[in-house]
Backbone as CSV, one residue per row, in Angstrom:
resi,resn,N_x,N_y,N_z,CA_x,CA_y,CA_z,C_x,C_y,C_z
1,MET,1.054,-1.303,-0.128,0.089,-0.014,0.058,0.903,1.250,0.063
2,ARG,0.705,2.331,-0.798,1.466,3.289,-0.945,0.631,4.479,-0.512
3,ILE,1.190,5.207,0.270,0.469,6.305,1.077,0.932,7.690,0.244
4,ARG,-0.108,8.460,-0.138,-0.020,9.531,-0.839,-1.097,10.603,-0.367
5,PHE,-0.605,11.900,-0.831,-1.580,13.043,-0.381,-2.546,13.464,-1.450
6,ARG,-3.645,13.463,-1.005,-4.723,14.065,-2.195,-5.021,15.422,-1.941
7,PHE,-4.596,16.330,-2.995,-4.853,17.873,-2.762,-6.304,18.033,-3.197
8,ARG,-7.327,18.776,-2.333,-8.408,19.208,-2.749,-8.404,20.638,-2.565
9,ALA,-9.035,21.445,-3.691,-8.929,22.838,-3.798,-9.683,23.620,-2.655
10,ILE,-10.971,23.177,-2.570,-11.862,23.728,-1.609,-11.213,23.829,-0.045
11,PRO,-11.169,22.517,0.540,-10.498,22.340,1.629,-9.308,23.295,1.852
12,PHE,-8.476,23.125,0.721,-7.062,24.019,0.908,-7.512,25.511,1.133
13,VAL,-8.516,26.049,0.392,-8.717,27.333,0.540,-9.247,27.704,1.803
14,ALA,-10.036,26.843,2.264,-10.684,27.032,3.649,-9.565,26.938,4.728
15,THR,-8.502,26.101,4.540,-7.459,25.890,5.521,-6.565,27.163,5.467
16,VAL,-6.446,27.640,4.360,-5.604,29.080,4.048,-6.058,30.224,4.910
17,LEU,-7.573,30.283,4.829,-8.186,31.381,5.274,-8.246,31.117,6.846
18,LEU,-8.492,29.775,7.488,-8.307,29.807,8.730,-6.985,29.910,9.501
19,VAL,-5.982,29.561,8.736,-4.645,29.863,9.209,-4.210,31.309,9.374
20,ALA,-4.592,31.891,8.129,-4.571,33.330,8.052,-5.065,34.068,9.262
21,LEU,-6.386,33.660,9.361,-7.236,34.356,10.366,-6.613,34.249,11.790
22,GLY,-6.079,32.967,12.126,-5.658,32.528,13.428,-4.513,33.344,13.650
23,ILE,-3.443,33.486,12.613,-2.430,34.119,12.717,-2.626,35.779,13.047
24,VAL,-3.376,36.435,12.152,-3.603,37.671,12.168,-4.311,38.207,13.567
25,LEU,-5.325,37.482,13.965,-5.835,37.740,15.244,-4.855,37.380,16.547
26,GLY,-4.103,36.136,16.378,-3.158,35.991,17.373,-1.938,37.000,17.453
27,ARG,-1.625,37.555,16.393,-0.587,38.597,16.540,-1.361,39.995,17.209
28,TRP,-2.588,40.090,16.680,-3.340,41.316,17.381,-3.420,41.308,18.839
29,GLN,-3.691,40.168,19.195,-3.916,39.731,20.832,-2.387,39.940,21.510
30,ASP,-1.373,39.570,20.783,0.000,39.628,21.290,0.191,41.170,21.462
31,GLY,-0.251,41.918,20.362,0.060,43.365,20.244,-0.594,43.896,21.610
32,ARG,-1.912,43.576,21.785,-2.663,44.049,22.870,-1.866,43.714,24.224
33,ALA,-1.447,42.614,24.381,-0.803,42.254,25.579,0.425,43.067,25.763
34,ALA,1.157,43.369,24.629,2.523,44.039,24.646,2.104,45.332,25.135
35,GLU,0.946,45.965,24.700,0.500,47.546,25.254,0.236,47.455,26.717
36,LYS,-0.446,46.364,26.969,-0.622,46.525,28.542,0.531,46.186,29.349
37,ILE,1.515,45.476,28.966,2.832,45.235,29.687,3.629,46.738,29.626
38,ALA,3.380,47.252,28.397,4.184,48.695,28.355,3.562,49.612,29.367
39,GLN,2.214,49.666,29.570,1.611,50.322,30.462,1.924,49.897,31.768
40,GLN,2.074,48.861,32.119,2.470,48.465,33.605,3.893,49.045,33.885
41,GLU,4.818,48.757,32.893,6.031,49.216,33.129,6.266,50.832,33.172
42,LEU,5.339,51.498,32.350,5.245,52.850,32.459,4.792,53.350,33.896
43,LEU,3.633,52.546,34.365,3.019,53.082,35.505,4.242,52.747,36.665
44,ARG,4.916,51.567,36.687,5.912,51.396,37.637,7.020,52.422,37.610
45,THR,7.426,52.968,36.488,8.330,53.896,36.295,8.079,55.308,36.818
46,ARG,6.767,55.669,36.457,6.379,57.029,36.806,5.669,57.051,38.185
47,ALA,5.463,55.906,38.733,4.610,56.151,40.161,5.405,56.593,41.183
48,GLY,6.963,56.157,40.889,7.638,56.606,42.166,8.282,58.326,41.961
49,GLY,7.800,58.793,40.958,8.117,60.248,40.892,7.115,61.054,41.554
50,ALA,7.576,62.520,41.587,6.765,63.651,42.475,5.554,63.706,41.537
51,ALA,4.261,64.095,42.277,3.335,64.293,41.530,3.160,65.737,40.910
52,LEU,2.844,65.818,39.549,2.898,66.856,38.582,1.790,67.691,38.871
53,ALA,2.043,69.028,39.212,1.034,69.907,39.440,0.494,70.506,38.210
54,LEU,-0.880,70.601,37.855,-1.297,71.100,36.750,-1.609,72.492,36.790
55,GLY,-1.477,73.076,35.722,-1.631,74.714,35.506,-2.317,74.771,34.256
56,ALA,-1.898,76.247,33.729,-2.551,76.710,32.532,-1.882,75.940,31.346
57,GLN,-0.711,75.571,31.361,0.088,74.929,30.487,-0.589,73.672,30.024
58,VAL,-0.760,73.605,28.640,-1.361,72.466,28.130,-0.437,71.446,27.906
59,LEU,-0.536,70.293,28.382,0.305,69.024,28.323,0.002,67.993,27.552
60,ALA,1.020,67.210,26.793,0.572,66.293,25.900,0.252,65.112,26.789
61,PRO,-0.901,64.303,26.169,-1.272,63.186,26.799,-0.013,62.044,27.034
62,GLU,0.623,61.840,25.955,1.486,60.790,25.990,2.777,61.262,26.973
63,ALA,2.917,62.468,27.083,4.090,62.787,28.182,3.648,62.763,29.533
64,VAL,2.404,62.396,29.888,1.863,62.625,31.250,1.148,61.247,31.673
65,GLU,0.957,60.412,30.539,0.122,59.043,30.909,0.650,58.402,31.975
66,LEU,-0.321,58.021,32.970,0.030,57.163,34.109,0.928,57.988,35.131
67,SER,1.004,59.227,34.766,1.967,60.079,35.821,1.090,60.623,37.055
68,PRO,1.599,60.510,38.327,0.717,61.066,39.324,0.699,62.519,39.219
69,VAL,-0.609,63.067,39.535,-0.836,64.476,39.301,-1.704,65.138,40.500
70,THR,-1.598,66.281,40.475,-2.281,66.994,41.477,-2.833,68.395,41.026
71,VAL,-3.907,68.742,41.393,-4.538,69.944,40.757,-5.351,70.626,41.901
72,THR,-5.409,71.892,41.839,-6.305,72.702,43.012,-7.274,73.471,42.043
73,GLY,-8.484,73.485,42.470,-9.375,74.312,41.545,-10.811,74.104,42.161
74,GLU,-11.814,74.470,41.376,-13.198,74.125,41.648,-14.052,73.415,40.578
75,PHE,-14.696,72.402,41.111,-15.572,71.693,40.010,-16.706,72.449,39.481
76,VAL,-16.789,72.391,38.043,-17.854,73.092,37.412,-19.040,72.230,37.820
77,ARG,-19.929,72.545,38.468,-21.026,71.675,39.209,-22.146,71.454,38.148
78,ASP,-22.267,72.270,37.012,-23.566,71.993,36.138,-23.030,71.182,34.854
79,TRP,-21.735,70.498,34.894,-21.350,69.934,33.860,-20.968,68.380,34.101
80,PRO,-21.763,67.592,34.960,-21.709,66.305,35.184,-21.626,65.639,33.802
81,LEU,-20.733,64.427,33.753,-21.179,63.637,32.496,-20.955,62.041,32.996
82,PHE,-21.752,61.279,32.368,-21.841,59.855,32.896,-21.384,58.979,31.667
83,LEU,-20.312,58.273,31.968,-19.712,57.174,31.061,-20.454,55.905,31.247
84,ASN,-21.281,55.412,30.306,-22.119,54.311,30.415,-21.299,52.844,30.140
85,ASN,-21.973,51.857,30.782,-21.342,50.582,30.499,-20.093,50.396,31.151
86,ARG,-19.861,50.913,32.303,-18.641,50.751,32.997,-18.822,49.754,34.256
87,PRO,-18.892,48.402,34.061,-19.227,47.528,35.149,-18.056,47.433,36.142
88,GLN,-18.429,47.095,37.289,-17.478,46.825,38.425,-18.080,45.949,39.504
89,GLN,-17.216,44.771,39.528,-17.601,43.559,40.493,-19.092,42.939,40.090
90,GLY,-19.322,42.980,38.700,-20.501,42.254,38.324,-21.594,43.294,38.324
91,LYS,-21.460,44.607,38.626,-22.478,45.331,38.790,-22.307,46.472,37.640
92,VAL,-23.591,46.902,36.977,-23.358,47.757,35.846,-23.534,49.212,36.408
93,GLY,-22.943,50.154,35.856,-22.835,51.534,36.407,-22.097,52.479,35.565
94,PHE,-21.648,53.595,36.050,-21.115,54.769,35.317,-19.882,55.239,35.716
95,TYR,-19.081,55.837,34.951,-17.830,56.648,35.578,-18.515,57.988,35.521
96,LEU,-18.394,58.760,36.529,-18.740,60.110,36.725,-17.495,61.036,36.374
97,VAL,-17.712,61.858,35.319,-16.535,62.882,35.003,-17.175,64.276,35.138
98,MET,-16.148,65.017,35.694,-16.707,66.478,35.854,-15.362,67.358,35.534
99,PRO,-15.668,68.468,34.715,-14.363,69.315,34.694,-14.170,70.160,35.963
100,LEU,-12.902,70.346,36.142,-12.579,71.022,37.248,-11.810,72.431,36.905
101,ARG,-12.046,73.557,37.230,-11.389,74.751,36.676,-10.087,74.958,37.783
102,ILE,-8.995,74.954,36.910,-7.762,75.036,37.776,-7.553,76.459,38.229
103,SER,-7.223,76.570,39.613,-7.178,77.727,40.365,-6.240,78.858,39.492
104,GLY,-6.746,80.077,39.343,-5.841,81.138,38.816,-5.809,81.169,37.247
105,THR,-6.521,80.236,36.680,-6.469,80.046,35.251,-7.795,79.871,34.656
106,ASN,-7.978,79.838,33.387,-9.333,79.582,32.704,-9.070,78.137,32.126
107,MET,-8.034,77.499,32.416,-7.957,75.813,32.058,-8.548,74.960,33.101
108,HIS,-9.285,73.885,32.080,-9.792,72.936,33.220,-9.207,71.654,32.857
109,VAL,-9.595,70.727,33.655,-9.017,69.297,33.464,-10.273,68.281,33.813
110,LEU,-10.802,67.469,33.003,-11.580,66.586,33.190,-11.270,65.629,34.362
111,VAL,-12.042,65.328,35.511,-11.888,64.502,36.531,-12.686,63.365,36.479
112,ALA,-12.158,62.162,36.413,-13.047,60.994,36.587,-12.995,60.743,38.023
113,ARG,-14.170,61.138,38.653,-14.298,61.005,40.122,-14.611,59.820,40.773
114,GLY,-15.094,58.840,39.968,-15.327,57.618,40.331,-16.518,56.816,39.713
115,TRP,-16.764,55.639,40.262,-17.761,54.739,39.660,-19.057,54.863,40.598
116,LEU,-20.311,55.070,39.684,-21.678,55.045,40.417,-22.421,53.920,39.894
117,PRO,-23.117,53.079,40.627,-24.187,52.197,40.125,-25.222,52.770,39.343
118,ARG,-25.865,51.997,38.550,-27.066,52.461,37.738,-28.287,51.891,38.269
119,TYR,-29.396,52.382,38.445,-30.601,51.782,38.807,-30.855,50.721,37.901
120,THR,-31.380,49.693,38.429,-31.794,48.399,37.669,-32.986,48.840,36.839
121,GLY,-33.053,48.563,35.646,-34.214,48.802,34.646,-34.564,50.322,34.504
122,GLU,-33.808,51.219,35.069,-34.017,52.574,34.816,-32.911,53.268,33.982
123,PHE,-32.941,53.193,32.819,-31.726,53.486,32.065,-31.346,55.141,32.032
124,ASP,-32.390,55.861,31.991,-32.328,57.298,32.097,-32.187,57.937,33.615
125,ARG,-32.399,57.234,34.611,-32.248,57.749,35.952,-31.012,57.906,36.206
126,LEU,-30.591,58.951,36.701,-29.172,59.165,37.113,-28.789,59.061,38.428
127,PRO,-27.837,58.483,38.778,-27.315,58.236,40.367,-27.121,59.635,41.173
128,ASP,-27.295,59.544,42.406,-27.093,60.466,43.203,-25.577,60.549,43.544
129,PHE,-25.117,61.825,43.746,-23.681,61.945,44.147,-23.466,63.265,44.660
130,ASP,-22.381,63.459,45.579,-22.159,64.690,46.181,-20.981,65.408,45.376
131,THR,-20.923,66.716,45.245,-19.853,67.432,44.783,-19.543,68.499,45.657
132,PRO,-18.058,68.710,46.100,-17.635,69.403,47.026,-17.632,70.808,46.572
133,SER,-18.201,71.802,47.514,-17.929,73.194,46.893,-16.780,73.939,47.255
134,GLY,-16.444,75.016,46.651,-15.122,75.693,46.934,-14.057,75.096,46.334
135,THR,-12.874,75.587,46.699,-11.783,75.131,46.307,-11.266,73.882,46.947
136,VAL,-10.860,72.843,46.070,-10.586,71.495,46.285,-9.167,71.211,45.670
137,THR,-8.529,70.273,46.397,-7.262,69.676,45.715,-7.413,68.165,45.441
138,VAL,-7.248,67.812,44.132,-7.585,66.502,43.603,-6.252,65.972,43.150
139,THR,-5.995,64.624,43.631,-4.697,63.922,43.137,-5.269,62.749,42.602
140,GLY,-4.249,62.111,41.598,-4.835,60.998,40.885,-3.816,60.561,39.861
141,LEU,-3.994,59.971,38.779,-3.231,59.589,37.823,-3.765,60.307,36.444
142,ALA,-2.819,60.776,35.617,-3.230,61.281,34.128,-3.607,60.099,33.321
143,ARG,-4.662,60.091,32.730,-5.010,59.105,31.648,-5.501,59.697,30.421
144,ALA,-4.817,59.202,29.365,-5.321,59.469,28.024,-6.486,59.243,27.560
145,SER,-7.086,58.340,28.231,-8.389,57.758,27.899,-9.088,57.058,29.033
146,MET,-10.458,57.127,29.259,-11.106,56.353,30.268,-11.690,55.263,29.727
147,GLY,-11.022,54.568,28.726,-11.583,53.423,28.122,-12.512,53.603,26.990
148,HIS,-12.743,52.823,26.038,-13.660,52.782,24.967,-14.400,51.729,24.837
149,VAL,-15.770,51.766,24.858,-16.629,50.790,24.709,-17.547,50.845,23.313
150,MET,-18.096,49.731,22.885,-18.744,49.601,21.605,-19.696,50.590,21.661
151,GLN,-20.026,51.269,20.307,-20.948,52.341,20.333,-21.812,51.841,19.064
152,LEU,-23.068,51.817,19.612,-23.986,51.484,18.458,-25.091,52.577,18.239
153,GLY,-25.237,52.944,16.766,-26.260,54.041,16.455,-25.321,55.213,16.677
154,THR,-26.179,56.411,16.755,-25.522,57.697,16.737,-25.262,58.012,18.261
155,PRO,-23.924,58.414,18.348,-23.568,58.810,19.723,-24.347,59.903,20.067
156,THR,-24.506,59.808,21.671,-25.385,60.995,22.312,-24.473,62.215,22.451
157,PRO,-25.118,63.358,21.966,-24.341,64.625,22.128,-23.734,64.847,23.466
158,VAL,-22.632,65.485,23.546,-21.970,65.882,24.857,-22.705,66.932,25.305
159,ALA,-23.457,66.832,26.614,-24.109,67.959,27.086,-24.377,67.860,28.592
160,PRO,-24.486,68.773,29.338,-24.452,68.611,31.072,-25.378,67.560,31.154
161,LYS,-25.152,66.593,32.206,-25.759,65.269,32.785,-26.081,64.311,31.548
162,ALA,-25.234,64.418,30.460,-25.600,63.426,29.368,-24.803,61.987,29.824
163,ILE,-25.627,60.995,29.241,-24.954,59.499,29.480,-24.530,59.274,28.230
164,VAL,-23.151,59.060,28.169,-22.567,58.705,26.874,-21.776,57.521,27.086
165,GLN,-21.530,56.958,25.742,-20.471,55.657,25.669,-19.194,56.015,25.981
166,ASN,-18.687,57.059,25.275,-17.331,57.275,25.141,-17.175,58.903,25.300
167,LEU,-16.020,59.165,25.677,-15.780,60.695,26.046,-14.322,60.981,25.383
168,ALA,-14.234,62.055,24.675,-12.684,62.525,24.473,-12.795,63.980,24.806
169,PRO,-11.730,64.457,25.643,-11.462,65.879,25.919,-11.681,66.799,24.925
170,ALA,-11.384,66.548,23.786,-11.778,67.515,22.608,-13.151,67.510,22.511
171,ASP,-13.904,66.601,22.449,-15.314,66.578,22.242,-15.911,67.373,23.308
172,PHE,-15.445,67.329,24.579,-16.036,68.078,25.788,-15.721,69.539,25.428
173,ALA,-14.416,69.955,25.102,-14.118,71.200,24.802,-14.959,71.876,23.743
174,GLN,-15.249,71.101,22.624,-15.906,71.756,21.539,-17.537,71.940,22.075
175,ALA,-17.942,71.157,22.848,-19.538,71.221,23.359,-19.720,72.296,24.400
176,SER,-18.789,72.389,25.237,-18.845,73.280,26.499,-18.202,74.665,26.132
177,GLY,-17.443,74.748,25.187,-16.795,76.054,25.008,-15.581,76.482,26.150
178,LEU,-15.266,75.350,26.864,-14.189,75.410,27.950,-12.944,74.949,27.246
179,ALA,-11.869,75.749,27.885,-10.416,75.364,27.687,-10.248,74.028,28.588
180,VAL,-9.595,72.803,28.024,-9.435,72.025,28.922,-8.253,71.015,28.489
181,GLN,-7.498,70.482,29.325,-6.434,69.608,29.257,-6.938,68.416,28.373
182,PRO,-5.855,67.916,27.469,-6.246,66.825,26.537,-5.985,65.398,27.274
183,PHE,-6.329,65.130,28.429,-6.334,64.102,29.048,-7.316,64.063,30.346
184,PHE,-7.366,62.971,31.065,-8.330,62.886,32.088,-7.424,62.813,33.422
185,LEU,-8.033,63.327,34.656,-7.536,63.041,35.835,-8.351,61.843,36.486
186,GLN,-7.679,60.747,36.654,-8.281,59.735,37.255,-8.054,59.668,38.844
187,GLN,-9.291,60.233,39.514,-8.866,60.565,40.918,-8.692,59.426,41.861
188,GLY,-7.726,59.410,42.647,-7.378,58.430,43.602,-7.844,58.626,44.871
189,GLY,-7.532,57.910,45.826,-7.870,57.950,47.352,-9.349,57.526,47.480
190,PRO,-9.619,57.238,48.685,-10.982,56.908,48.996,-11.919,58.121,48.830
191,ALA,-13.306,57.774,48.654,-14.338,58.860,48.721,-14.688,59.243,50.197
192,PRO,-15.312,60.560,50.320,-15.504,60.844,51.581,-16.480,59.996,52.089
193,ALA,-16.662,59.855,53.510,-17.541,59.137,54.159,-19.011,59.336,53.739
194,GLY,-19.810,58.447,53.422,-21.140,58.716,52.981,-21.236,58.968,51.364
195,ASP,-20.415,59.105,50.837,-20.378,59.462,49.339,-20.425,58.127,48.685
196,LYS,-21.162,58.107,47.659,-21.502,56.751,46.863,-20.384,56.458,45.816
197,LEU,-19.689,57.343,45.613,-18.553,57.176,44.459,-17.611,56.089,45.077
198,ALA,-17.238,55.097,44.127,-16.186,54.105,44.334,-15.039,54.377,43.293
199,ARG,-13.835,54.143,43.947,-12.577,54.361,43.175,-11.871,53.302,43.120
200,ASP,-12.225,52.141,42.792,-11.669,50.903,42.525,-11.418,50.818,40.936
201,TRP,-10.316,51.552,40.593,-9.989,51.470,39.332,-9.264,50.337,38.774
202,PRO,-9.616,49.805,37.580,-8.826,48.555,37.121,-7.395,49.041,36.901
203,ALA,-6.455,48.302,37.109,-5.019,48.387,36.886,-4.871,47.931,35.561
204,PRO,-4.060,48.573,34.825,-3.748,48.402,33.283,-3.009,47.278,33.139
205,SER,-2.429,46.371,33.979,-1.888,45.062,33.935,-2.862,43.764,34.191
206,LEU,-4.089,44.099,34.614,-4.867,42.946,34.927,-5.443,42.084,33.701
207,THR,-5.312,42.609,32.387,-5.888,41.885,31.265,-4.756,41.309,30.410
208,VAL,-3.517,41.530,31.078,-2.437,40.889,30.118,-2.666,39.497,29.888
209,ALA,-2.862,38.614,30.982,-3.049,37.101,30.807,-4.247,36.872,29.799
210,LYS,-5.301,37.718,29.977,-6.479,37.316,29.037,-6.025,37.488,27.763
211,HIS,-5.260,38.480,27.207,-4.997,38.757,25.915,-3.741,37.569,25.387
212,GLN,-2.850,37.283,26.339,-2.103,36.240,25.933,-2.869,34.965,25.827
213,GLY,-3.978,34.664,26.494,-4.837,33.358,26.326,-5.360,33.492,25.167
214,TYR,-6.057,34.474,24.803,-6.740,34.720,23.430,-5.709,34.394,22.160
215,ALA,-4.381,35.059,22.429,-3.537,34.725,21.380,-3.130,33.352,21.179
216,PHE,-3.005,32.465,22.312,-2.814,31.245,22.122,-3.824,30.372,21.565
217,GLN,-5.038,30.668,21.873,-6.235,30.085,21.106,-6.212,30.253,19.689
218,TRP,-6.023,31.556,19.197,-5.969,31.945,17.674,-4.799,31.002,16.979
219,TYR,-3.563,31.129,17.733,-2.681,30.264,17.173,-2.832,28.925,16.972
220,ALA,-3.432,28.451,18.065,-3.948,26.935,17.996,-4.810,26.707,17.034
221,LEU,-5.713,27.571,16.614,-6.798,27.413,15.732,-6.072,27.197,14.309
222,ALA,-4.986,28.017,14.031,-4.102,27.925,12.860,-3.669,26.629,12.743
223,VAL,-2.903,26.097,13.838,-2.208,24.932,13.819,-3.228,23.709,13.582
224,MET,-4.314,23.606,14.141,-5.322,22.708,14.157,-5.853,22.604,12.585
225,ALA,-6.168,23.656,12.112,-6.632,23.736,10.744,-5.593,23.200,9.715
226,LEU,-4.467,23.359,9.892,-3.301,23.002,8.951,-3.278,21.439,9.240
227,LEU,-3.177,20.967,10.555,-3.018,19.465,10.812,-4.173,18.729,10.313
228,PHE,-5.459,19.468,10.307,-6.577,18.788,9.752,-6.663,18.407,8.345
229,PHE,-6.044,19.445,7.743,-6.018,19.441,6.241,-5.142,18.442,5.865
230,VAL,-3.888,18.402,6.511,-2.853,17.397,6.077,-3.248,15.963,6.413
231,ILE,-3.880,15.836,7.742,-4.124,14.460,7.891,-5.300,13.863,7.190
232,THR,-6.255,14.620,7.010,-7.523,14.169,6.196,-7.030,13.983,4.715
233,GLY,-6.160,14.559,4.187,-5.654,14.545,2.900,-4.826,13.145,2.593
234,PHE,-4.155,12.756,3.601,-3.438,11.637,3.588,-4.380,10.291,3.841
235,ARG,-5.364,10.466,4.755,-6.304,9.403,5.028,-7.142,8.978,3.649
236,ARG,-7.626,10.019,3.058,-8.240,9.904,1.717,-7.436,9.256,0.722
237,GLY,-6.421,9.682,0.768,-5.307,8.996,-0.280,-5.053,7.466,-0.126
238,THR,-5.143,7.113,1.253,-4.705,5.854,1.810,-5.935,4.879,1.280
239,LYS,-7.139,5.488,1.660,-8.438,4.650,1.322,-8.367,4.566,-0.014
240,GLU,-8.257,5.212,-0.896,-8.419,5.325,-2.517,-7.508,4.277,-3.054
241,ASN,-6.198,3.786,-2.202,-5.452,2.905,-2.700,-5.494,1.627,-2.253
242,ASP,-6.685,1.526,-1.202,-6.925,0.168,-0.688,-7.455,-0.706,-1.828
C-alpha cells in the first residue's frame, strides 16, 4: 500500500483562510498584551516620581500618561457627565466625569471622580452623588482615555448630565466652550464618608493574561486547521489506494 496525499482545492482554500485568520488575530492579541505590559512598566516607572502640578500650560497626553498629578481648583458643578457601560464587581454603572477649573487660570481638566451604580431597569435615571463646593485639591493619575466601549447607533451629544458611551477631552471642549487639558485625571484615594462614589479603578496590567490566552487560542486554531487538512488528505489518499 502506497501512502499519498490527495490535494483538494476547496479544503485547501478554507485551511488557508483559517490559518491566516488565526495568525492575524493571534498577532493582534499579542500586540494588545504588549501594550498592557508597556503600560504596566510605564506605571511602575512614573509612580515613584513626584506628583505633577497641573496649571494653565497644556500638556501632551503621552507625556503625562499614568503619571501622578495634583490639581487645585473648583468643580464646574453644572457639567457632570456619565460614561455608560462601566461595570464593576459584576454590577452595571457609570464613571462620573466632571470638569475642574484650575485655580488662577481659565484652564480645566476632566476629573474621573469615580464609579456609580446604575438603577436596575431605569436607564435614564441618574445616580445621586455629592460634589464638594469651593476650592479643592484632587490627586490621581493622568489618563489619556477612560476606556472605549462599543458604540451602536448615533452617539449621544455631549451635554450637561448626558449619559455617553465614550468621551474625548476634545469633544467636551467643543461642546462646552471651555479650555481643557487633553487628558483625564483619574481621581485616587477613598471617597469621603457617605459618598456613593467608588474608586476601585482597574489596573492596566490585569488583562495581560487574558490577551495572551486569546493569542494562544488563535494560534492553536491555525495549527489545528493545518493539521486537519494534512491528516485528512493522507487518510483519503490511503483509502483510495486500498
